[in-house]
N, C-alpha and C positions, 0 to 999 in steps of 0.2 A: 285437272290439277287443283288441289285444295291449298289455299293460302291462309295461314293463321298468322296473326300479328301478336308478337310478344310485347307487352307494354310494361313499364315500370310497375312493380307491385306496391301494395299498400304500405310497405315498410320503407319506401324511398322517402327520405327526409328532405325538406326544403333547405336549400343552400343558395349562396350567391349564384346567379345565372340560371337557376332552375326555372322551368316554365311551369306555371301553376294555374289550374282551373279552379276558380273559387267564387263563392258568393261573399259579398261584404256589405256591411252597414256602418255608416258613420253618423253618430248622433251626439247631441249635447247631453250633459248629465241630467237635464230635466226631461229627457225623452224625446225632444224634438229631433226628428230624423232629417239629416242634411242630404244624404245620398244613400241609396240602397239598391242592390241588384236582386235581392230576394224576391221582390214582387214582379220583376221582369221575366222570370222564368228561366232564362239562360244564364249560366255562370259566365264570368269574364275570364279571359286568359291573359296572363301577364308574365313578364320575365323579371324575376327579382334582381334589382340593381340597374334596371334600364331607365330609371327616372320617372316611371309612371306613377309610383307611389312615394309618399314621403318616407324618409328614412325611419322615423318612429313606427310607421305602419309596417314597414318591411321587417323590422326587428321582431314584431309579434309573429310573423310568419316563419322565421328561421326555426328549423328542427321539427316543424309540424309535418304530419303525414296525411295521406288521403283518408278521409273519414273524420279527421279532427275538427272540432268546433272550439273557438276561443272567443272570449270577450275580454278586452283589455282597456283599462282607463289610461289615457295618455295625458300628461301634463302639457301646458302650452309649449314648453321647450321641446317636447317630443312630437308635437303636432304642428301647429301653424305659427308658433312663436308668441312671445309676449307682446302686448300692445305697447307701442313705442311712441311717445309724444313727439319725438323728432320726425316722425313720418306724417305729421299733420302740417301742411304748408298753407301759408296765407298768400293770396294773390289779389292784386288790385283789379278793379273792373277793367282797366285799360289792358293789363296783362292777359286778361281772359278774352279780350277782343269780343266782348259781349255786344251783340246788336239786338235791340229789342228787349225781350224779357230776360231777367236773370235766371240762372238755373235754380231749381228747387232743392232743398235739403233732401238727401237720399238719392239724388241723381248720380248714376255712374258715368264717369267720363274717362276717355283715353287721353294720355299725354305722352309726349316724346321727350326723353331726356337728351342731354348733350351727346351721348353716345348713340343716339337714334334708337334706343330701346323703348318699346311701348310700355307704359305704366298705366294701370287702372286705379283710379281714385274715386272716392265717394264724397260728394259735397256734404260737409258736416255743419256748415254755418254760412249764412248770407247776411251781411249787414249793408248799410248805406255805402260803406267805404271799401269793403273787402269780401272775398269769398274764401272760406277755409275748405281745404280738400284733404281727406284722410286717405293716405296710401297704405295703411296697415291692411293685412288680409282681414276679410270680414270675420273670420273665426279666431283672430289673434287674441290671446289672453284667455281663451276658453279651454277648459278640460274637455276632452273628447273621448267618447266611447267608440271603440273599433271592434266590431264583431265580424268574424270570418268563419266560413265553413269550407273546408278543403275537399275537392272532388278528385283531383289528379295532380300528381307531381312527376315531372319529367326532368331528369338531370340534363345539364348542359350537353349539347352535341349528341343527345340520344333521341332517336326517332322511332325506336322499336325495330325489331328484326323480322323480316318476312321469311317464313319457312315455305319451301315448296315440296 
């Protein structure tokens, strides 16, 4: 018995809840690559709307089909947000419970807020009296280039049909 699998064709467009096999590259406008699947060889699979990509990145994918390649420039609002000075907090050495050496500028640290949510911050300044920690995303305030190459699009609840 021969089994053929019918899969969505190249005209299937990406919509909310589509499963998509793609390569992507996230870079800064100056060409610095932040993340890329192109060199890894295998495309990634994701479901549009499942929270694995930022909304601005997902908007680039909508209506693309298998075989499409796109490069989009995303503003900070569409990507990782604007840099917000209110996200820089100052702590006393006592609040930091520092024993021994003070943390160095650039050190990433985890903090827990009142709701027990873990927040990651980067030490941005250390003085005799205080330690400043920046809780902005490291790419906040940056324009981002998002490049995608689409390999396969599968609509929600579609797995292909096996013929016997």
